[in-house]
C-alpha positions as CSV (number, residue, x, y, z in Angstrom):
1,M,123.6,71.8,170.5
2,R,127.5,71.9,171.5
3,T,130.9,72.3,168.9
4,G,133.8,71.2,168.5
5,R,136.9,74.0,168.3
6,Q,136.3,74.9,164.8
7,E,133.6,73.2,163.3
8,R,130.0,72.4,164.5
9,T,129.4,68.8,165.3
10,H,125.9,67.7,165.2
11,L,126.4,65.3,168.3
12,L,124.8,65.4,171.3
13,P,126.9,66.2,174.9
14,E,126.3,62.6,175.5
15,E,127.4,61.1,172.5
16,W,130.7,62.6,172.8
17,P,132.5,60.1,175.0
18,E,131.3,57.0,172.2
19,A,132.8,59.1,169.3
20,S,136.0,59.7,171.7
21,A,136.0,55.9,172.7
22,F,136.1,55.1,169.2
23,L,138.9,57.4,167.9
24,Q,141.3,55.8,170.4
25,S,140.4,52.4,169.8
26,L,141.5,53.2,166.0
27,V,144.5,54.5,167.3
28,E,145.4,51.5,169.7
29,R,145.0,49.1,167.0
30,S,147.2,50.8,164.7
31,G,149.9,50.4,167.2
32,V,151.0,53.6,166.4
33,S,152.5,55.6,169.3
34,K,151.1,58.3,171.0
35,R,154.1,60.8,170.3
36,S,153.8,60.0,166.7
37,V,150.3,60.6,166.8
38,L,150.7,64.4,168.5
39,A,153.6,64.5,165.7
40,A,151.0,64.1,162.6
41,M,149.0,66.4,164.3
42,G,151.6,69.2,164.9
43,Y,151.5,69.8,168.0
44,V,154.2,70.2,170.5
45,G,153.7,69.4,173.8
46,G,152.4,66.3,176.5
47,T,149.8,63.8,175.6
48,N,147.1,65.9,177.6
49,R,145.8,66.9,174.0
50,L,145.2,63.7,173.0
51,N,144.1,62.2,176.1
52,S,141.2,65.1,176.4
53,Y,140.2,63.7,173.0
54,Y,139.8,59.9,174.2
55,R,137.8,61.2,177.7
56,G,135.4,63.3,175.2
57,D,136.3,66.3,176.9
58,R,136.9,68.3,173.8
59,L,136.5,67.0,170.2
60,P,139.4,67.2,167.5
61,S,138.8,69.6,164.6
62,T,138.3,67.9,161.3
63,K,142.1,69.3,160.2
64,T,143.1,67.2,163.4
65,L,141.3,64.0,162.5
66,L,142.6,64.3,158.9
67,A,146.0,64.3,160.4
68,I,145.2,61.4,162.8
69,C,143.4,59.5,160.1
70,G,147.0,59.6,158.1
71,A,149.4,58.8,160.8
72,I,147.2,55.8,161.9
73,G,146.1,54.7,158.4
74,A,142.5,55.0,159.2
75,S,139.5,56.3,157.0
76,Y,138.7,60.1,157.1
77,V,135.4,59.6,156.2
78,E,134.3,57.3,158.9
79,V,135.9,59.0,161.6
80,V,134.3,62.3,160.3
81,D,131.1,61.1,160.2
82,R,131.6,59.1,163.7
83,F,132.3,62.5,165.1
84,G,129.0,64.3,163.4
85,Y,130.7,66.6,161.0
86,Y,128.1,66.6,158.6
87,H,129.7,70.0,156.8
88,E,132.5,68.0,156.1
89,I,130.5,64.9,155.1
90,I,128.9,67.6,152.3
91,K,132.6,69.2,151.2
92,I,133.7,65.6,150.7
93,L,130.8,65.3,148.2
94,D,131.4,68.4,146.6
95,D,135.4,67.0,146.3
96,L,134.4,63.6,145.0
97,V,132.2,65.3,142.1
98,W,135.3,67.5,141.2
99,L,137.7,64.6,141.1
100,G,134.8,62.7,138.4
101,A,134.8,65.6,136.5
102,R,138.2,65.8,135.9
103,W,138.3,62.1,134.8
104,L,135.5,63.0,132.3
105,E,137.8,65.7,130.9
106,E,140.5,63.1,130.9
107,D,139.0,60.1,129.5
108,E,137.2,62.6,126.8
109,A,133.8,60.8,128.3
110,R,130.0,62.7,128.5
111,G,126.4,62.1,128.6
112,E,124.4,64.2,126.6
113,P,125.8,66.4,123.8
114,L,127.9,69.2,124.9
115,G,125.6,72.0,122.9
116,S,126.4,73.6,120.1
117,P,128.9,76.4,120.2
118,G,128.6,79.4,122.4
119,T,126.0,76.9,124.5
120,E,128.2,74.5,125.5
121,I,128.0,72.7,128.9
122,S,130.3,71.1,131.0
123,R,131.5,67.4,130.7
124,V,129.6,66.7,134.3
125,D,126.8,68.4,133.5
126,S,125.9,66.8,130.5
127,L,125.6,63.7,132.6
128,R,122.4,64.7,134.0
129,G,119.4,63.1,132.5
130,T,121.8,60.3,131.1
131,G,124.6,59.2,132.8
132,V,128.0,58.0,130.7
133,L,126.9,57.9,127.1
134,Y,130.5,58.4,125.4
135,W,133.8,57.4,126.4
136,K,137.2,58.0,124.5
137,N,134.3,60.0,122.3
138,E,132.7,57.0,121.3
139,P,129.3,56.2,121.7
140,I,128.9,53.3,124.4
141,T,126.6,50.4,122.8
142,W,127.3,47.4,125.2
143,G,128.6,45.8,122.0
144,Q,125.7,46.7,119.7
145,P,126.8,47.6,115.8
146,I,127.1,51.4,115.1
147,P,124.4,51.8,112.2
148,W,126.3,54.4,110.9
149,S,130.3,52.9,111.3
150,D,132.3,50.1,110.1
151,K,133.5,50.2,114.0
152,P,131.9,47.4,116.1
153,G,129.8,48.7,118.9
154,L,131.9,49.9,122.4
155,D,131.3,47.1,125.2
156,P,133.1,49.1,128.4
157,R,132.7,46.2,130.2
158,T,135.4,44.1,128.6
159,V,137.9,47.4,128.6
160,L,139.7,47.1,132.2
161,E,140.6,50.7,131.9
162,F,137.1,51.4,131.9
163,M,136.0,49.4,134.5
164,N,138.9,50.8,136.6
165,R,137.3,54.2,136.6
166,Y,134.0,53.9,135.8
167,F,130.9,52.0,137.6
168,I,127.9,50.8,135.9
169,G,124.5,50.9,137.9
170,S,121.3,48.8,137.4
171,Y,117.9,48.4,138.6
172,L,115.3,46.0,137.6
173,Q,112.0,46.8,136.2
174,V,109.8,44.0,137.1
175,E,106.9,42.4,135.1
176,Q,103.8,44.5,135.2
177,Q,100.4,45.6,133.6
178,A,99.7,48.6,132.1
179,V,96.4,50.1,130.4
180,R,97.0,51.1,126.5
181,V,94.8,53.4,124.9
182,T,94.4,54.1,121.3
183,L,92.6,57.1,119.9
184,A,89.8,57.2,117.5
185,P,90.3,57.8,113.9
186,I,91.5,61.3,113.3
187,E,88.4,62.9,111.5
188,F,89.9,65.5,108.9
189,V,87.4,68.7,108.5
190,P,87.3,71.3,106.0
191,G,90.0,74.0,106.0
192,G,92.8,71.5,106.3
193,T,92.2,71.0,110.2
194,F,91.5,67.6,111.9
195,S,89.9,66.9,115.3
196,T,89.4,64.0,117.4
197,S,87.7,63.1,121.0
198,A,89.5,62.5,124.0
199,P,88.6,62.0,127.6
200,L,89.0,64.6,130.4
201,T,89.2,61.5,132.9
202,L,89.0,58.3,133.0
203,D,85.1,58.1,134.0
204,R,84.2,59.8,131.0
205,V,85.6,57.8,128.5
206,D,84.5,58.1,125.0
207,P,83.1,55.4,123.3
208,S,84.9,55.3,120.4
209,L,88.2,55.0,122.3
210,H,90.0,51.2,122.5
211,R,91.2,50.6,125.7
212,E,93.4,47.1,126.5
213,T,95.4,45.9,129.5
214,V,99.3,45.2,128.2
215,V,101.8,43.3,130.1
216,V,104.9,45.2,130.1
217,P,107.8,43.0,130.1
218,E,110.8,42.7,132.7
219,H,113.6,44.9,131.9
220,T,116.6,46.4,133.2
221,W,117.7,49.9,133.2
222,V,121.7,51.3,133.4
223,T,122.9,53.9,134.4
224,V,127.0,54.7,134.5
225,V,129.0,57.2,136.2
226,P,132.9,58.0,137.2
227,K,133.3,56.0,140.5
228,P,134.2,59.5,142.7
229,I,130.4,60.4,141.5
230,G,129.1,57.5,142.1
231,L,130.6,57.1,145.5
232,A,129.3,61.2,146.4
233,I,126.0,60.3,145.4
234,V,125.3,56.8,147.3
235,L,127.3,58.5,150.2
236,G,125.0,61.4,150.1
237,T,122.1,59.7,149.7
238,L,122.8,57.3,152.6
239,A,123.8,59.9,154.9
240,F,121.1,62.3,154.1
241,P,117.5,60.4,153.7
242,R,114.2,62.0,153.4
243,R,111.2,62.8,156.0
244,G,110.0,59.6,155.4
245,D,112.3,57.0,153.8
246,V,112.4,53.7,155.5
247,Y,116.4,52.2,155.0
248,K,116.7,48.6,153.8
249,E,117.9,46.1,156.0
250,G,121.7,46.4,156.6
251,A,122.1,49.8,154.9
252,R,122.6,51.9,158.2
253,Q,125.8,49.3,158.4
254,Y,126.8,49.2,154.5
255,R,126.9,53.3,155.1
256,E,129.8,52.6,157.9
257,S,131.3,50.1,155.8
258,L,131.3,52.6,152.5
259,G,132.9,55.3,154.4
260,R,135.3,53.2,155.6
261,E,136.5,52.0,151.9
262,A,136.1,55.0,150.8
263,H,139.4,56.5,152.1
264,N,141.7,56.0,149.2
265,L,139.2,57.9,146.7
266,V,138.3,60.7,148.9
267,K,141.9,61.2,150.1
268,A,142.7,61.1,146.0
269,A,140.0,63.8,145.5
270,K,141.2,66.0,148.3
271,T,145.0,65.9,147.6
272,R,144.7,66.6,143.9
273,R,141.8,69.6,144.3
274,A,144.4,71.0,147.1
275,E,147.1,71.1,144.2
276,V,144.7,73.3,142.3
277,K,145.5,77.4,142.7
278,A,143.3,79.0,145.4
279,P,142.1,81.5,142.6
280,G,140.9,78.6,140.2
281,R,138.8,76.9,143.2
282,P,135.4,78.0,144.0
283,R,134.7,79.7,146.9
284,K,131.2,78.2,147.6
285,L,129.9,74.9,147.2
286,H,127.2,73.7,144.9
287,T,124.2,76.1,145.9
288,Y,122.0,73.2,146.9
289,L,125.2,71.7,148.9
290,Q,125.3,75.2,150.7
291,R,121.8,75.6,151.1
292,A,121.8,71.9,153.2
293,C,124.5,73.6,155.2
294,D,122.3,76.4,156.1
295,I,119.9,74.3,157.1
296,L,122.3,72.3,159.3
297,D,123.7,75.5,160.9
298,D,120.2,76.2,162.4
299,S,120.4,75.8,166.1
300,R,116.4,76.6,166.7
301,L,115.9,73.4,165.3
302,A,117.2,69.3,166.6
303,F,119.3,67.6,164.6
304,D,116.5,64.8,163.9
305,H,114.5,67.8,162.3
306,T,117.2,69.8,160.2
307,R,119.1,66.3,158.7
308,P,115.8,65.2,156.7
309,M,115.2,69.0,155.9
310,A,118.7,69.1,154.5
311,G,118.2,65.9,153.0
312,E,115.7,67.3,150.4
313,Y,118.7,70.0,149.2
314,V,121.1,66.7,148.8
315,L,118.8,64.9,147.2
316,A,118.2,68.0,144.7
317,W,121.9,68.4,144.2
318,A,122.2,64.6,143.4
319,D,119.4,65.0,141.0
320,S,121.5,67.6,139.2
321,I,124.4,65.8,139.2
322,C,122.5,62.8,137.5
323,R,119.3,62.1,138.0
324,P,119.1,58.2,136.8
325,F,122.0,57.1,139.0
326,T,120.6,58.9,141.9
327,H,117.1,57.0,141.0
328,Y,119.3,54.1,141.4
329,A,121.1,54.7,144.6
330,R,117.9,55.5,146.1
331,L,116.1,52.7,144.9
332,A,119.4,50.3,146.7
333,A,119.1,52.0,149.5
334,F,115.3,52.4,150.6
335,E,112.6,50.3,151.0
336,F,110.1,52.9,151.4
337,W,110.5,56.8,149.9
338,G,109.0,59.3,152.0
339,E,106.7,61.4,149.8
340,A,105.6,64.7,151.8
341,G,101.8,65.0,151.7
342,S,101.0,61.8,150.1
343,E,97.5,60.2,151.3
344,V,97.0,56.8,150.7
345,S,94.1,56.5,147.9
346,G,96.9,58.7,145.9
347,V,100.0,56.7,146.8
348,T,102.4,56.5,144.3
349,S,104.0,53.0,143.8
350,F,107.7,53.9,145.4
351,T,105.8,54.1,148.6
352,Q,104.5,50.7,148.2
353,M,106.2,47.0,149.2
354,P,107.3,45.4,147.0
355,Q,109.1,48.0,144.8
356,L,108.3,48.1,141.0
357,R,111.7,48.4,140.5
358,K,114.5,46.6,142.2
359,A,118.3,47.4,142.8
360,E,121.0,46.5,145.5
361,L,123.7,48.3,147.0
362,P,126.6,48.4,144.8
363,E,129.4,46.2,145.7
364,I,131.9,48.2,148.0
365,E,134.9,47.1,146.9
366,T,134.4,47.7,143.2
367,L,132.4,51.2,144.0
368,T,135.6,52.2,145.8
369,T,138.6,50.6,144.3
370,Y,140.6,52.6,141.2
371,S,143.4,52.9,139.0
């Protein structure tokens, strides 16, 4: 493992020239002169520094790449990904969630109740198990009437302001068969108590129980998050697969395209967060993201080993932000889900084809365009 001048890169030495050639092609296609690029970098001197980047003799730091991308109008997310700066990708995920949290505050949006006085949770934490349920302090009912109010129900799909800042993810639960078990009538016994017989295992079913096969009809599940949070979870899901996860056809190319188009939203997150005074910013990343970085820093293991290990923490982080949206993102990204220690006889539906739940990767323009 080798490092750049400042940050660790997870590119192998033989991969440096390819990343450097990619950077050179971006600069040359932009039409911006070398002198202008060097000026944006804050470098005073000849063009040897830039040429050394093009040859792959050295790798530019993330700060340098940010300056170059700003000068030529390229996507910083795509470029740092190509240069193997996974620490920076993780920081970008954190910045995007920070911006999403600000949008929730501005829009008075939240998920589950914020708690009673003295036990309040943040608006972003309120998304953990539900996604966005309230906008402008009004419940989202998808147009259904509100039983306790004379106001018509809120259908955010008809509100441009909402659609510009929030993303609606959905997955389809296909029709399936399930077993319904009806318990035997409860037997009341003296003393005001009652008892009933219940099976411990299916091969020891109480004859008094009634079992029947029922059809669970096809239905759609919906989850809503601010676009910066949705982008962070989709990017994290695609960049850090768990061991055994198998990408859907085209998912890798989608990840590159998403990184390319995510530039404006990421730039907005970084710019706005930089305006916050240093004492107001957290000193550390989210605990799970920091642990992912720590694993990636372990030079005793190859990157192919550390990335799926870090992926477990990135998945835990995404679940802690919004579990329903993370579920949607994984359904959209992977054909198979990895499950450590599973066996053929006990494999779950998620590792089988076809999936009982189906989702498509979000339209990139819809996920990354905002106002």
